[in-house]
C-alpha positions as CSV (number, residue, x, y, z in Angstrom):
1,M,14.6,4.6,25.7
2,Q,13.3,5.6,22.3
3,P,13.3,3.0,19.5
4,I,15.8,3.5,16.8
5,I,14.9,2.8,13.2
6,F,17.7,1.8,10.8
7,R,17.1,2.1,7.1
8,Q,18.6,3.1,3.8
9,A,18.5,6.8,2.9
10,R,16.0,7.9,0.3
11,A,15.9,10.9,-2.0
12,Q,13.8,12.9,0.5
13,D,16.6,12.3,3.2
14,A,19.3,14.0,1.1
15,V,19.2,17.4,2.7
16,V,19.2,16.1,6.3
17,V,22.0,13.7,5.5
18,A,24.1,16.5,4.0
19,Q,23.4,18.7,7.0
20,Q,24.6,15.9,9.3
21,L,27.7,15.4,7.2
22,G,28.3,19.2,7.6
23,E,28.0,18.9,11.3
24,Y,30.5,16.0,11.2
25,Y,33.0,18.0,9.1
26,S,32.6,21.0,11.3
27,E,33.4,19.0,14.5
28,A,36.3,17.3,12.8
29,T,37.9,20.6,12.0
30,G,37.5,22.2,15.4
31,N,34.0,23.5,14.8
32,A,35.1,25.6,11.9
33,P,32.1,26.7,9.9
34,V,31.6,25.0,6.5
35,G,30.6,27.3,3.7
36,D,27.5,27.2,1.6
37,S,29.5,26.2,-1.5
38,F,30.9,23.2,0.3
39,M,27.4,22.2,1.6
40,D,26.1,22.5,-2.0
41,R,28.8,20.0,-3.1
42,V,28.0,17.6,-0.2
43,L,24.3,17.7,-1.1
44,M,25.1,17.0,-4.8
45,V,27.3,14.0,-3.8
46,V,24.6,12.7,-1.4
47,C,21.9,13.0,-4.1
48,Q,24.1,11.3,-6.7
49,A,24.9,8.4,-4.3
50,I,21.2,7.8,-3.6
51,E,20.1,8.1,-7.2
52,Q,22.9,6.2,-8.9
53,R,23.3,3.7,-6.2
54,D,27.1,3.8,-6.3
55,A,26.9,3.9,-2.5
56,T,24.4,3.0,0.2
57,I,23.7,5.4,2.9
58,W,22.3,3.8,6.1
59,I,20.7,6.1,8.6
60,A,19.5,5.7,12.1
61,E,16.6,7.8,13.3
62,S,14.7,8.3,16.5
63,K,11.5,10.4,16.9
64,G,11.7,11.3,13.2
65,R,15.2,12.8,13.7
66,L,18.4,11.6,12.0
67,I,20.9,10.6,14.6
68,S,23.5,8.5,12.8
69,I,24.7,7.7,9.3
70,V,27.0,5.1,7.7
71,W,28.1,5.6,4.2
72,V,29.0,2.4,2.3
73,T,30.7,2.7,-1.0
74,H,30.4,-0.1,-3.6
75,I,33.5,-1.2,-5.2
76,S,33.7,-3.4,-8.3
77,K,36.7,-5.7,-8.2
78,V,38.6,-6.9,-11.2
79,P,37.6,-10.5,-11.9
80,W,40.0,-13.2,-10.9
81,P,39.9,-17.0,-11.7
82,G,38.0,-19.0,-9.2
83,P,35.2,-18.3,-6.8
84,G,34.9,-15.0,-5.1
85,A,33.0,-11.8,-4.9
86,Y,33.5,-9.2,-7.6
87,R,31.6,-6.5,-5.8
88,W,32.8,-5.3,-2.4
89,A,31.5,-2.7,0.1
90,Y,33.7,-0.3,2.0
91,I,32.6,1.9,4.9
92,T,33.9,5.4,4.0
93,D,32.1,7.4,6.7
94,A,30.2,6.8,9.9
95,Y,28.9,9.5,12.2
96,T,26.7,9.7,15.2
97,S,25.3,13.0,16.5
98,P,27.0,13.9,19.8
99,H,23.5,14.5,21.2
100,T,22.9,10.8,21.1
101,A,26.4,9.2,21.3
102,G,26.9,7.1,24.3
103,T,23.2,6.8,25.1
104,A,21.4,3.5,25.3
105,W,19.6,2.6,22.1
106,A,16.5,0.4,21.9
107,L,16.2,-1.3,18.5
108,G,12.7,-1.0,17.2
């Protein structure tokens, strides 16, 4: 088993994260190809999320290869009297490459 490293995506991860999202979208639509203009939009959104921190993208990698992502969007809640969190997190996307899905993972 290869160790899996879990970490937040950084700016230098944007292209590979966008590529993995493209793979995910292609699979979800019956392996229909996604066009370059769509991938450009995906890359722009990934870069924006990383730079502006309006979302946190968690990635799992093994042998230097991205194998899974979890996109967590941050939501500001309208304040309400009393105790409580005013900032929430919502998982909007999660994807694991089919090449590694269902295999044993060793956390490293």
